[in-house]
N, C-alpha and C positions, 0 to 999 in steps of 0.2 A: 506362435509367442506374439502375444499383443505388446507392441511397445508403447510406454507411456512416459518415456522419457521426453525433456524438452532441450532443445538446444538454444540458449540465448547468445552465445559467441563461441569462437573456437575453444576458448579457454574455459568456458560455464555451461554445463550439461548437468540440469535438474533431474533428479530419479523420477520426479513425475510433477503434475503441472500445480500442485496445490500447495499454496504458501500462505502464511497468516498475515494478516495485514496489521500496521503499526498501530499501536493502541489498543489493541484489542487481546494481546498475547503477552503483554508485560515486556520484560525485556531478555523472553525466552528460557528464563529460568524458573519463573515460578509456577509452571506447569509439570515440572521433572517427573513430579511423583503421579501424576495424572494420566499422563500420555508420553509414550516415545516420540520425542520431537524429532529425531533421526528418520522417522517415516514418511515426515513431511518430506516435500521439494523444496521447502525453506522457511525460513523466518524473517520477519521483519520486525525490527525491535520498535520501541516506544520511540517517539522523536526525542532527540538529545539536542539540548542548547548549550550555550558557553555556561551560564551558569543555572544553580537549580532554580526551578519554579515550582510554587506551589499550587499555581493552578486558579482557578475560578472556584468562589465559594461555592457550596453546595446548597441546594440540590443542584448537581450536574449532570444527572442522567435521569431520563423518565421513559419508560415504557410507553409506545403508542402503537397504534392499529399496524400489523406486520412491521413493526420496526422499533427503533429505538431513537429519543433524541438526546443529544449529549453535547456539552459544551466544557471539556477538560480543561482546556487553557494551556495544553501542552506540560502538563504537570511532570516534572521529570528531575532526577539527580543531579544534572549537571556534568558536563563533558569529563571533567577530572575524574569524579567518583566514579563514572559509566566505565572509564578505561583501567581504573583500579580494581574495582569490584566485579565488574559484570562483563567486559569483555575478555578476560581469560577463560571463562566457563563457555562463551559462545564460540570461540575460537578452538576449543576441543570437540565441537560438535561433528557428527558425520552428516550434516546437510548443510545446504547454502544458508548462509546468514549474510543479512542485508541490514547495514547500520541505516535508519533514519536521522537523518538531521534537520535542523530549523534554525531561524535566525530572523534578528530584525532588519539587519542590514547586511549588505553584501560581504562585508569585512567579517561579521560574526560567521557566516556561514564558512567563509574560508578559514576562519581561526578554529572551528569548532571541527571541520574535515583535518586539517592540518594536525591538530591535537591527537586524533585519532591515528592518524597515519603515523606520528611519532611514537605511538604504542608500538608499531612494529610487530603486530601480531595477525594471524591468518583467518580472514573471513572473505567472503565472496565480494563485497561491493557496498554500494551506498542506495539508498532511497532518498531524493532530497525532496523536502516536503515544502513545496511552495504556493501550497492550495488549502491550508488549514484555515477555515472559515470563523474560528473561535479565538481569535485572538485580536488586539486593537491595531497591531502595527505588525508589517512584516509578512512573511508567509504570504498570505494572500494578495498581498500588494505585487509581488512578483508575479503570481500565479494568474494575473487579469492582463498583463502586459507582455506582448510578444518580444519586443525589445530587451525589456528587464530580463524576460526570461532566458533569451539568448547570451545576454551579457553575463549574466549570473552561471549559467551553465558551463560559459567559455571559462570564467575564472575558477571554478571548481574542477574543470577538465585540466588546467594546468596544474593542480595542486597532486593530483592521484592519477594513476593508470589502472586502478580497479575499475571493475563493473559499476556503472553509475545510471540509475533511471531517475526520472522526474516525474514527480506525483502530480497529476492535473486535478484543476478543479471542474464541476460541472456549470459553476455560476459565472461563465463567460459566454459572450456573442457568438464567437466561433472557436470552438476547443480544438479544431485540427489547426489551426492558425497558431496558436499555443505550441502543439505538439512540434509543428515544422520547427518552430524556433527553438525548442530543446534540442533536436535533431541537429539542427545547423549549428548548435553552440558545442556540441561533441555529447550529446548523451547516448549511451549504448540503447537504452529502452526507454518507454514512458509507461507509467502506471496509470488508470483511469477508471475509478472517478474517487474522488473525495467525497465527503458528505454534502448532500443540497442543504440549502438553508430552509429552516423550519421552525417552527414555534407550536405552543400550548398553553391554553389557560385553564385553571379550575373556574368552573363556570359558579362556583358557591362563595370561593374566597376571592376570586378575581387575581389571585396571585399565579404568576408566570410558573409552569410546571418545572423549568429550568432556569436557574437565577438569573442568566444573562438574558432572558427572554428570547432575543433570536439565537439559536442554534443549529447544530447540524442533525441531519435525519439520516439515518443509516437502514439497513436491514433489507429484508425481501421487498417492502414497498419502493424501494429505489431501482430495484434491479432493472426494470424496462428502462429507466433513465440511462443507467450505465450501460447496459446494452447497445443502446442507440450511439452513447457516446464512443465507446470502444469501436463500433463499426464505422463511426465517421472518422476516428483517429487512424486507424489500420488502414485507411484509403487515403490519409495524406501524408503518411510516411513511411520508409522502408524498414525502420529499425523494430524490433520486437515490442507488442503491445502486452500488458499485464492487466488483466480484465480485474476490478474492482467493485462490488455493489449488490448486496442481497444474494450472494450464494451460498446454497445451502442444501445442495443435493449434486450427485453426478451429473445429471442431466442438465444442472445449470452450467457445470464445466464444459460441457460440450456445446451449450448455445453461446457461449463467449468465445469459444474456438471458432465455431461456425461463424461467428461474426468478425473474426479475424485477430483474434488474441492468440498468444503463444501460451500463457500461463494465467492463473488467477489466483486472488487474494481472499481469504475468507476472513470477515471482521466480526460482524454482530452476533452471529450463530456461537463463536467461542464462548460470550457469556453464557449460554445455556449450556454447551456441552465443548469442553476444552480439546475432546478427542474428535470432534466431527471432521476435522481436516484428514484425520489417518482413515476415518471410515469411508470418507468419499474417495479418496486415492484408492483405497482396496476395491472399491466396487466399479471403477472406470474399466477395466479389461472386461468384465462381465458387459458392460453396456456397450463398449465397443464391439464385442463379439456379436451382440444382439443387433448393432447397425451393420455389420458387414465390414468394418474397416480394422484394418491392422495395426494403425497407428492413430494419434492422435493428428499428427501433421496432415493425414490423408483429407480430413476435414476442415482443415483452416481455411477459413474464406468460403467455403461450400455452403451456398444458401442461395434460395431460388427467389 
């Protein structure tokens, strides 16, 4: 029997290593008629902020070679609406749910998390977005400073006993240093990476393809960057690493596991096929059998 379960902590075991990435699967309820989300290892929601946000003006998504440019600007319904209208559905799912939260100040992060805690509903934990390159303040500021990452993580750790992972940015000098700061602050895991900075211009009109000009690049184009980041982070920390970036096949899952990841998140490919995560997880046993491995854990960090 091939074992594709993933142990992230003594209290949290995923049925398989495939999660959805924040911002690419809505709040988790939009795809209920398209895919059985309970077959996923987990769902990471859109990033939730203290107040509702409209995000950046359109166009804020553009296709590019082997990927997607985007600058959504953390558009979301705000924490009160989320707790009232979205969280009850998520709490009833039979898969791990991670609520992504973001803020412009440490106090905002803490208030968002505390508000969700007060809802007193069951879900697996949080992903803390300190790595968004598409907003003018907050988020990214914390993600590039090890001391701020450590302090923010410590403050959030004091506010919850739930599983907490910190989402890392690739747009730093030493991602391992930021990962260690998160671990020192009390994070249970880190996820890597968020989008890399990109841009495109229409050669005829001279217009930016995305309204903000500089934006985030995601999709298969960044997989080698993400793989290298996960490899470096896994060597820097002892907590689980969740790989994110350009995953589109079961083989990619194994690539990230060999680089040191415990699990992965699928992002951009959800736009093409909302059911891709379920399809990839279903193919993993066959692939592991072909490799000659009885579990994913046997392959973690196994690279020559």
